[in-house]
C-alpha positions in Angstrom: -17.2 -4.5 -2.3 -14.4 -3.1 -1.8 -10.6 -4.2 -1.0 -8.5 -1.7 0.5 -5.4 -2.5 -0.4 -3.2 -0.5 1.9 -4.3 0.6 5.5 -2.4 0.6 9.0 -5.2 -0.9 11.2 -2.8 -1.1 14.1 -2.5 3.1 13.9 -6.2 4.1 13.4 -8.3 6.1 15.7 -11.0 3.8 17.6 -12.6 6.0 19.7 -15.5 6.3 17.4 -16.0 2.8 17.4 -15.6 2.4 21.6 -12.1 1.9 21.0 -12.9 -2.0 20.0 -11.1 -3.5 17.2 -14.0 -5.8 16.5 -16.9 -2.8 16.6 -14.5 -1.1 14.2 -14.4 -4.7 11.7 -18.5 -4.9 12.2 -19.0 -1.6 10.7 -16.3 -2.4 7.6 -18.3 -5.4 7.0 -21.7 -3.4 6.7 -19.8 -0.9 4.7 -18.7 -3.6 2.1 -15.4 -3.9 3.0 -14.4 -7.2 1.7 -10.7 -7.4 2.1 -7.8 -5.1 3.9 -4.4 -5.5 3.6 -2.0 -4.1 6.7 1.2 -2.8 6.2 4.2 -2.9 8.1 6.0 0.2 9.0 8.6 -0.8 11.5 9.8 -4.4 13.2 8.8 -3.1 16.9 5.1 -2.7 16.3 4.7 -5.6 14.2 3.9 -8.6 16.8 1.1 -6.2 18.3 0.0 -5.7 14.8 -0.2 -9.2 13.8 -1.9 -10.1 17.1 -4.5 -7.7 16.3 -5.8 -9.4 13.0 -5.0 -12.6 13.8 -8.5 -13.6 14.1 -9.9 -12.5 11.2 -9.6 -14.0 7.5 -10.5 -11.2 5.4 -7.2 -9.1 6.7 -4.0 -9.8 5.3 -0.4 -8.2 6.1 3.0 -7.5 4.8 6.1 -7.4 6.9 9.0 -4.5 6.3 10.2 -1.6 7.4 9.1 2.0 5.9 12.2 3.5 4.2 12.2 6.5 6.9 12.1 4.3 9.8 15.2 3.4 11.9 14.4 0.8 13.9 16.2 -0.4 17.1 16.3 -4.0 15.7 18.7 -4.3 12.7 16.8 -5.4 9.6 18.1 -8.4 8.4 17.2 -10.7 5.2 17.5 -13.7 7.9 15.0 -12.0 10.1 12.8 -10.7 7.6 12.2 -14.3 6.0 11.3 -15.3 9.9 8.7 -12.5 10.2 7.1 -13.5 6.9 6.7 -16.9 7.7 3.2 -16.7 8.5 0.3 -17.4 6.4 -1.4 -14.1 6.5 1.8 -12.4 5.0 1.2 -11.8 1.2 3.6 -9.0 0.4 7.0 -7.5 1.8 7.2 -4.3 2.7 6.4 -1.2 2.4 9.8 -0.5 1.4 11.2 1.9 -0.7 13.0 5.9 -0.9 12.0 9.2 0.7 14.2 11.8 0.5 11.7 14.1 1.8 11.5 13.1 5.7 15.2 11.8 5.6 18.4 13.3 4.4 21.9 13.4 3.7 23.9 10.1 3.3 21.0 7.5 2.3 22.8 4.4 2.0 21.2 2.9 4.6 18.2 3.6 3.0 19.2 1.9 -0.4 20.7 -1.2 1.1 17.1 -1.8 3.3 15.5 -1.1 0.0 17.3 -3.7 -1.6 17.1 -6.6 1.1 13.3 -6.3 1.1 14.0 -6.8 -3.0 15.7 -9.9 -2.5 13.8 -11.2 0.4 10.5 -10.7 -2.0 12.2 -12.7 -4.5 13.2 -15.6 -2.4 9.8 -15.9 -1.2 8.0 -14.9 -4.4 5.5 -12.1 -2.9 5.1 -8.8 -4.5 6.6 -5.7 -2.8 4.7 -2.8 -1.4 6.6 0.5 -2.8 6.8 4.0 -0.7 8.4 6.8 -2.5 8.7 10.1 -1.9 11.2 12.9 -4.2 12.9 9.9 -5.0 10.8 8.1 -7.7 13.6 7.7 -10.2 15.7 6.1 -8.1 13.7 4.0 -6.8 13.0 2.7 -9.9 16.0 2.7 -10.8 16.9 0.4 -7.4 13.7 -1.5 -8.6 15.2 -2.3 -12.1 18.6 -3.1 -11.1 17.6 -5.9 -8.8 15.4 -7.7 -10.6 12.4 -6.5 -8.8 10.2 -7.3 -11.8 10.7 -10.8 -11.0 8.1 -10.5 -8.1 5.9 -7.0 -8.8 3.9 -5.5 -6.3 2.5 -1.9 -5.7 3.3 1.2 -6.3 1.4 2.4 -3.3 -0.2 6.1 -2.8 0.9 7.0 -6.1 1.7 10.4 -6.0 3.9 10.7 -9.2 3.3 11.4 -13.1 2.1 9.2 -16.2 5.8 9.2 -17.2 6.6 7.2 -13.8 3.1 5.1 -14.3 4.6 3.9 -17.5 7.8 2.9 -16.6 6.7 1.4 -13.1 4.3 -0.6 -15.3 7.0 -2.5 -17.3 8.3 -3.2 -14.0 5.0 -5.6 -13.7 4.0 -3.1 -10.8 0.5 -2.3 -10.0 -0.1 1.7 -9.6 -3.0 1.9 -6.4 -4.5 5.4 -6.0 -4.8 7.2 -2.0 -7.2 9.7 -1.1 -4.6 12.0 -2.7 -6.1 11.4 -5.9 -9.4 13.5 -4.7 -7.3 16.4 -3.9 -8.3 19.4 -6.3 -4.3 20.2 -7.1 -3.2 16.6 -7.8 -3.5 17.1 -11.6 -0.5 14.5 -12.8 -2.6 11.8 -10.3 -5.5 12.6 -11.6 -4.3 12.1 -15.2 -2.7 9.0 -14.2 -5.5 7.8 -12.9 -7.4 8.1 -16.5 -4.5 6.3 -18.1 -4.1 3.3 -16.3 -5.3 0.0 -18.3 -8.4 -1.1 -16.3 -5.8 -4.1 -15.4 -3.3 -2.3 -13.5 -4.9 -0.2 -10.7 -5.9 -0.5 -7.0 -7.6 1.6 -4.1 -6.3 2.2 -1.2 -7.0 4.5 1.9 -3.2 4.3 3.6 -5.3 5.1 6.9 -5.0 6.8 9.1 -3.4 9.1 7.0 -4.0 11.0 3.6 -7.7 11.3 4.1 -9.6 11.9 1.2 -12.1 14.7 0.0 -14.5 15.6 2.0 -13.1 14.4 5.0 -9.3 16.1 4.4 -7.9 16.7 7.7 -9.7 14.3 9.9 -8.5 10.7 10.5 -8.5 8.3 7.6 -10.3 4.8 7.3 -10.6 1.9 5.6 -14.2 2.6 5.0 -13.1 5.6 2.9 -11.7 3.7 0.3 -15.1 4.2 -1.7 -14.3 7.9 -2.1 -11.6 6.7 -3.7 -13.5 4.7 -6.1 -16.1 7.5 -6.6 -13.2 9.7 -7.9 -11.8 7.1 -10.1 -14.8 6.2 -11.4 -15.2 10.1 -12.4 -12.1 10.5 -13.9 -12.6 7.2 -16.1 -16.1 7.9 -17.0 -17.4 4.8 -15.5 -19.7 3.9 -12.5 -18.4 3.0 -9.1 -19.2 -0.4 -8.9 -17.2 -0.8 -11.9 -14.3 0.7 -10.2 -14.7 -1.8 -7.4 -15.0 -4.9 -9.8 -12.0 -4.2 -11.3 -9.8 -3.5 -8.4 -10.8 -6.2 -6.9 -10.4 -8.7 -9.4 -7.0 -6.5 -9.7 -5.9 -7.7 -6.3 -6.9 -10.8 -6.7 -4.9 -11.4 -9.6 -1.9 -9.8 -8.0 -1.8 -12.0 -5.1 -3.2 -15.4 -6.3 -6.2 -15.5 -4.9 
């Protein structure tokens, strides 16, 4: 049984599933996808995302705003706290810093990142962290804002082992996506070998970052087993071990 710890179910292409989310969910169940954490990117689309998954007890939610998204709705602690008042919401984010797609004065990005951290601490919910070309600054903000009180996930890990060690010290888990299957992802693969068995997760980030052998095509939570297979190869264990360990780690992080 697999858990996809990071996916965007409201954005996947349902055309292979008769454009019916229920058909997709039946297939996911048949492919041993036990649970999915559906991650929020922006507040405008959030109500529809909640409505999509509300009848599925094995789908959980985060609430937050991706660092590159500038919502029409201004993010405040009060608003985020209100949206998080939902039994399905188990995490805050995805949030963080991204210097690849955003440039110029990014004080707004830092301030919004801090808002997410403060809300997570008030609710005692883990954070979902996105970083791109901003890893060390993101770690600095997490440390200064006391994010280690709640911990969380460095999602779609794209850094190196040195970064991973510092994130682990801050009480964060490391989640590997389809990128770990790419031939040029050597630093990520080295980290994947070294991560303690009780501190890693697997994800798809679907519909993005499709793993080999489907790279370049739409991604689905069903492909999480390709990530597990790569980790098993790197760590010298079988896929069942990766599935069992990552599932246990997810349950530990979210108190299930």
